[in-house]
C-alpha positions, 0 to 999 in steps of 0.5 A: 243181844246182839248178833253177829254174821260172819262171811267172807270165807272161801276156798284158798290155795295155802299162802293166800290171805282172806278177809273175813267179817263179822257184822253185829246187829247192834252195835259192837260197843255195846259188849266188852269185846268181841272174838273171832273164834274156830272150828276145825274138823273133830276138834273143838271150837276155839279161839283164835283173837279177841278185842276188846272195847279198849282195842285190847288183844286176846289170842288164842292158841295160834301164829299170832303174826298170821292173824290180825284183827281189827273194828269199825265201830261206825260200821259195827264190825270186826274183821279178821286178816289171815296172811300165809294160809296154811291147810290146818286153817281149814275150819269153819270161823265164828265170831262172838261175844265176850264179857270182861273174862273171856266167857263167851255170852252171845248166840253162835251164828253159822259161822263162815268156811275157810278151806285151805287147799292147793 
């Protein structure tokens, strides 16, 4: 089972940007897709965006223009660029593997905290 370690979070002012990293313990080409999720305080964890082996992207209920997912197969890393950060983006961000029908198939890691505040 491929496991993931998230990093890159932090405290950012509104309007700023962050790039989160998701390092896999194995080949990301061995999974159907890798997704970024987030869980805000008091809310359920939800999909932000995922990327498949064919580079197809699936977005959750987010402003698509602000979230960019990319991957580096050679480094087995998936990135999430978040631009124009807003306070409502404050959450713990996680990544995980998904199967062909979008079901999470891996174990959750520790996540990385993103806090947007002035």
